C-alpha positions as a LaTeX table, in Angstrom:
\begin{tabular}{lrrr}
\hline
Residue & $x$ (\AA) & $y$ (\AA) & $z$ (\AA) \\
\hline
Met1 & $-33.25$ & 8.89 & $-136.90$ \\
Trp2 & $-34.67$ & 11.48 & $-134.61$ \\
Leu3 & $-31.10$ & 12.31 & $-133.38$ \\
Leu4 & $-29.85$ & 12.98 & $-136.92$ \\
Pro5 & $-30.20$ & 16.86 & $-136.74$ \\
Ala6 & $-28.41$ & 16.86 & $-133.44$ \\
Tyr7 & $-25.19$ & 14.94 & $-134.54$ \\
Pro8 & $-23.32$ & 18.07 & $-135.68$ \\
Leu9 & $-24.03$ & 19.79 & $-132.42$ \\
Leu10 & $-23.11$ & 16.74 & $-130.34$ \\
Val11 & $-19.79$ & 16.21 & $-132.36$ \\
Phe12 & $-18.87$ & 19.89 & $-131.78$ \\
Leu13 & $-19.70$ & 19.81 & $-128.07$ \\
Ala14 & $-17.56$ & 16.67 & $-127.68$ \\
Gly15 & $-14.60$ & 18.21 & $-129.64$ \\
Ala16 & $-14.92$ & 21.48 & $-127.56$ \\
Leu17 & $-14.97$ & 19.52 & $-124.30$ \\
Leu18 & $-11.98$ & 17.34 & $-125.15$ \\
Ala19 & $-10.08$ & 20.35 & $-126.48$ \\
Trp20 & $-10.83$ & 22.21 & $-123.32$ \\
Arg21 & $-10.02$ & 19.23 & $-121.08$ \\
Phe22 & $-6.55$ & 18.79 & $-122.74$ \\
Arg23 & $-6.00$ & 22.46 & $-122.98$ \\
Arg24 & $-5.60$ & 22.46 & $-126.75$ \\
Trp25 & $-6.81$ & 26.02 & $-127.60$ \\
Arg26 & $-6.18$ & 25.86 & $-131.24$ \\
Met27 & $-8.34$ & 22.69 & $-131.39$ \\
Leu28 & $-11.05$ & 24.44 & $-129.46$ \\
Val29 & $-11.09$ & 27.38 & $-131.88$ \\
Ala30 & $-10.98$ & 25.10 & $-134.84$ \\
Thr31 & $-13.94$ & 23.24 & $-133.50$ \\
Leu32 & $-15.94$ & 26.41 & $-132.86$ \\
Ser33 & $-14.96$ & 27.69 & $-136.30$ \\
Leu34 & $-16.35$ & 24.51 & $-137.85$ \\
Ala35 & $-19.51$ & 24.78 & $-135.82$ \\
Ala36 & $-19.97$ & 28.42 & $-136.77$ \\
Ala37 & $-19.49$ & 27.62 & $-140.50$ \\
Glu38 & $-21.81$ & 24.76 & $-140.35$ \\
Arg39 & $-24.51$ & 26.86 & $-138.64$ \\
Ala40 & $-24.05$ & 29.62 & $-141.01$ \\
Leu41 & $-24.36$ & 27.30 & $-144.07$ \\
Ala42 & $-27.31$ & 25.45 & $-142.63$ \\
Val43 & $-29.17$ & 28.79 & $-142.17$ \\
Thr44 & $-28.20$ & 30.40 & $-145.47$ \\
Leu45 & $-28.63$ & 27.46 & $-147.79$ \\
Ala46 & $-32.18$ & 27.26 & $-146.79$ \\
Ser47 & $-33.07$ & 30.57 & $-148.49$ \\
Ser48 & $-32.16$ & 31.83 & $-152.00$ \\
Thr49 & $-31.85$ & 35.62 & $-151.26$ \\
Pro50 & $-28.71$ & 37.54 & $-152.42$ \\
Ala51 & $-27.71$ & 38.06 & $-148.73$ \\
Ala52 & $-27.81$ & 34.39 & $-148.18$ \\
His53 & $-25.43$ & 33.77 & $-151.13$ \\
Val54 & $-23.09$ & 36.39 & $-149.67$ \\
Met55 & $-23.07$ & 34.69 & $-146.25$ \\
Ala56 & $-22.48$ & 31.33 & $-147.91$ \\
Ala57 & $-19.57$ & 32.68 & $-149.96$ \\
Thr58 & $-18.16$ & 34.36 & $-146.76$ \\
Ala59 & $-18.36$ & 31.05 & $-144.89$ \\
Ala60 & $-16.66$ & 29.21 & $-147.79$ \\
Ala61 & $-13.84$ & 31.80 & $-147.77$ \\
Ala62 & $-13.56$ & 32.15 & $-143.95$ \\
Leu63 & $-13.24$ & 28.46 & $-142.95$ \\
Pro64 & $-10.08$ & 27.54 & $-144.83$ \\
Leu65 & $-8.40$ & 30.83 & $-143.80$ \\
Asn66 & $-9.30$ & 30.35 & $-140.21$ \\
Leu67 & $-7.97$ & 26.95 & $-140.04$ \\
Thr68 & $-4.77$ & 27.94 & $-141.85$ \\
Ala69 & $-4.26$ & 30.91 & $-139.53$ \\
Leu70 & $-4.57$ & 28.49 & $-136.52$ \\
Thr71 & $-1.56$ & 26.53 & $-137.84$ \\
Trp72 & 0.62 & 29.60 & $-137.58$ \\
Leu73 & $-0.36$ & 30.38 & $-134.00$ \\
Pro74 & 1.27 & 28.81 & $-130.99$ \\
Glu75 & $-0.55$ & 25.81 & $-129.40$ \\
Arg76 & $-1.09$ & 27.48 & $-126.05$ \\
Gly77 & $-1.58$ & 30.94 & $-124.54$ \\
Arg78 & $-3.53$ & 34.05 & $-125.06$ \\
Pro79 & $-2.47$ & 34.78 & $-128.73$ \\
Val80 & $-4.61$ & 31.95 & $-129.94$ \\
Val81 & $-7.85$ & 33.32 & $-128.58$ \\
Gly82 & $-6.95$ & 36.93 & $-129.25$ \\
Trp83 & $-6.06$ & 36.49 & $-132.91$ \\
Ser84 & $-9.01$ & 34.06 & $-133.57$ \\
Val85 & $-11.43$ & 36.55 & $-132.08$ \\
Gly86 & $-9.95$ & 39.30 & $-134.21$ \\
Leu87 & $-10.05$ & 37.20 & $-137.26$ \\
Val88 & $-13.65$ & 36.30 & $-136.86$ \\
Ala89 & $-14.66$ & 39.77 & $-135.97$ \\
Ala90 & $-13.04$ & 41.00 & $-139.21$ \\
Glu91 & $-14.77$ & 38.29 & $-141.19$ \\
Ala92 & $-18.09$ & 39.05 & $-139.59$ \\
Leu93 & $-17.58$ & 42.82 & $-140.38$ \\
Ala94 & $-16.72$ & 41.99 & $-144.04$ \\
Ala95 & $-19.78$ & 39.78 & $-144.40$ \\
Gly96 & $-22.01$ & 42.51 & $-142.95$ \\
Leu97 & $-20.57$ & 45.11 & $-145.28$ \\
Leu98 & $-20.98$ & 42.80 & $-148.33$ \\
Ala99 & $-24.51$ & 42.18 & $-147.37$ \\
Gln100 & $-25.41$ & 45.91 & $-147.69$ \\
Pro101 & $-27.18$ & 46.96 & $-150.97$ \\
Glu102 & $-24.41$ & 49.34 & $-151.90$ \\
Ala103 & $-21.94$ & 46.54 & $-152.15$ \\
Ala104 & $-24.18$ & 44.34 & $-154.25$ \\
Pro105 & $-22.05$ & 44.49 & $-157.50$ \\
Ile106 & $-18.94$ & 43.34 & $-155.54$ \\
Ala107 & $-20.83$ & 40.80 & $-153.50$ \\
Gly108 & $-22.33$ & 39.32 & $-156.61$ \\
Leu109 & $-18.96$ & 38.92 & $-158.13$ \\
Leu110 & $-17.58$ & 37.28 & $-155.09$ \\
Ala111 & $-20.68$ & 34.92 & $-154.61$ \\
His112 & $-20.67$ & 33.95 & $-158.23$ \\
Pro113 & $-19.92$ & 30.25 & $-158.54$ \\
Phe114 & $-16.59$ & 29.27 & $-160.33$ \\
Ala115 & $-17.04$ & 27.76 & $-163.78$ \\
Gly116 & $-20.70$ & 26.72 & $-163.18$ \\
Gly117 & $-19.99$ & 24.76 & $-160.03$ \\
Arg118 & $-21.44$ & 25.31 & $-156.67$ \\
Leu119 & $-18.37$ & 26.67 & $-154.89$ \\
Pro120 & $-18.14$ & 30.50 & $-154.98$ \\
Ala121 & $-15.09$ & 31.90 & $-156.67$ \\
Ile122 & $-13.88$ & 33.55 & $-153.38$ \\
Gly123 & $-14.18$ & 30.29 & $-151.62$ \\
Leu124 & $-11.96$ & 28.62 & $-154.20$ \\
Leu125 & $-9.41$ & 31.50 & $-153.98$ \\
Ala126 & $-9.50$ & 31.19 & $-150.14$ \\
Phe127 & $-8.95$ & 27.48 & $-150.29$ \\
Ser128 & $-6.03$ & 27.91 & $-152.77$ \\
Ala129 & $-4.44$ & 30.48 & $-150.46$ \\
Ala130 & $-4.88$ & 28.40 & $-147.47$ \\
Leu131 & $-3.34$ & 25.42 & $-149.21$ \\
Ala132 & $-0.36$ & 27.44 & $-150.35$ \\
Leu133 & 0.12 & 28.86 & $-146.77$ \\
Ala134 & $-0.23$ & 25.33 & $-145.12$ \\
Glu135 & 2.36 & 24.07 & $-147.60$ \\
Arg136 & 4.71 & 26.91 & $-146.65$ \\
Arg137 & 4.24 & 26.13 & $-142.99$ \\
Val138 & 5.06 & 22.45 & $-143.59$ \\
Thr139 & 8.12 & 23.10 & $-145.73$ \\
Arg140 & 9.50 & 25.95 & $-143.62$ \\
Arg141 & 12.98 & 24.86 & $-142.56$ \\
Ala142 & 13.64 & 24.59 & $-138.89$ \\
Pro143 & 16.71 & 26.48 & $-137.62$ \\
Ala144 & 19.79 & 24.25 & $-137.19$ \\
Thr145 & 20.47 & 23.29 & $-133.66$ \\
Pro146 & 23.87 & 24.05 & $-132.31$ \\
Arg147 & 26.13 & 21.23 & $-131.44$ \\
Val148 & 26.99 & 21.15 & $-127.78$ \\
Arg149 & 29.86 & 19.11 & $-126.40$ \\
Val150 & 29.17 & 17.52 & $-123.07$ \\
Gly151 & 31.36 & 18.48 & $-120.17$ \\
Val152 & 32.71 & 21.64 & $-121.58$ \\
His153 & 31.64 & 24.91 & $-120.08$ \\
Arg154 & 32.35 & 27.81 & $-122.46$ \\
Arg155 & 32.39 & 31.26 & $-121.14$ \\
Arg156 & 30.14 & 33.71 & $-122.91$ \\
Arg157 & 31.03 & 37.35 & $-123.69$ \\
Gly158 & 29.80 & 38.62 & $-120.32$ \\
Gly159 & 32.01 & 36.12 & $-118.47$ \\
Thr160 & 29.11 & 33.87 & $-117.23$ \\
Pro161 & 29.58 & 30.24 & $-117.73$ \\
Gln162 & 26.63 & 28.81 & $-119.78$ \\
Arg163 & 25.95 & 26.26 & $-117.09$ \\
Ala164 & 25.31 & 28.93 & $-114.49$ \\
Arg165 & 23.22 & 31.03 & $-117.03$ \\
Ala166 & 20.95 & 27.96 & $-117.81$ \\
Arg167 & 20.40 & 27.45 & $-114.08$ \\
Gly168 & 19.42 & 30.92 & $-113.57$ \\
Ala169 & 21.68 & 31.14 & $-110.69$ \\
Gly170 & 22.34 & 34.83 & $-110.84$ \\
Arg171 & 25.48 & 36.47 & $-109.26$ \\
Arg172 & 25.69 & 34.18 & $-106.28$ \\
Gly173 & 25.64 & 31.05 & $-108.53$ \\
Arg174 & 28.54 & 32.34 & $-110.54$ \\
Arg175 & 30.77 & 32.54 & $-107.62$ \\
Ala176 & 29.71 & 29.12 & $-106.35$ \\
Leu177 & 30.74 & 27.47 & $-109.55$ \\
Pro178 & 34.37 & 26.38 & $-109.57$ \\
Arg179 & 36.50 & 27.64 & $-112.44$ \\
Gln180 & 37.23 & 24.70 & $-114.81$ \\
Ala181 & 39.59 & 24.43 & $-117.48$ \\
His182 & 38.50 & 23.50 & $-121.03$ \\
Arg183 & 40.76 & 20.27 & $-120.96$ \\
Pro184 & 41.66 & 18.25 & $-117.94$ \\
Gln185 & 45.10 & 18.87 & $-116.59$ \\
Pro186 & 47.69 & 15.97 & $-117.02$ \\
Arg187 & 48.72 & 14.30 & $-113.86$ \\
Val188 & 52.46 & 14.68 & $-112.86$ \\
\hline
\end{tabular}
């Protein structure tokens, strides 16, 4: 029972360590995004100030959009971390600006629950947009793969056989390859 408050932290640390170990940067960013949203909701749901409602609405809107944006990024490389940091920074800036007293009417409209429920209207809109983007990602058609015949070395426009270009052989490799006809010559 005494470990109950530590369970979310332990789960997020285990997920982050596994993602780091297997070099799955999208999973690492998703785990950190979930941890940040959980901590933001844990802090803001304890108080009933208008700024807390704005932060809860921002977390409800940011989490589905962050996770959907991660599906559009490549699995490995620097773009995952760069785009994720940029997205989180933009969301933090938006949350900070909405918490200002000058933006109270807009923040109240965004933090207002939809149809008497508990989910803010902006969170419901973000979840719907994230669901539509994820559906678009899943149903996107993959480009058709070209059919390649085995054993045939076509020449490209530049005159380099595809086999030599695939090897990365360069100029020396082009000379080393024997010229082959498209069809075998009949024996006489």
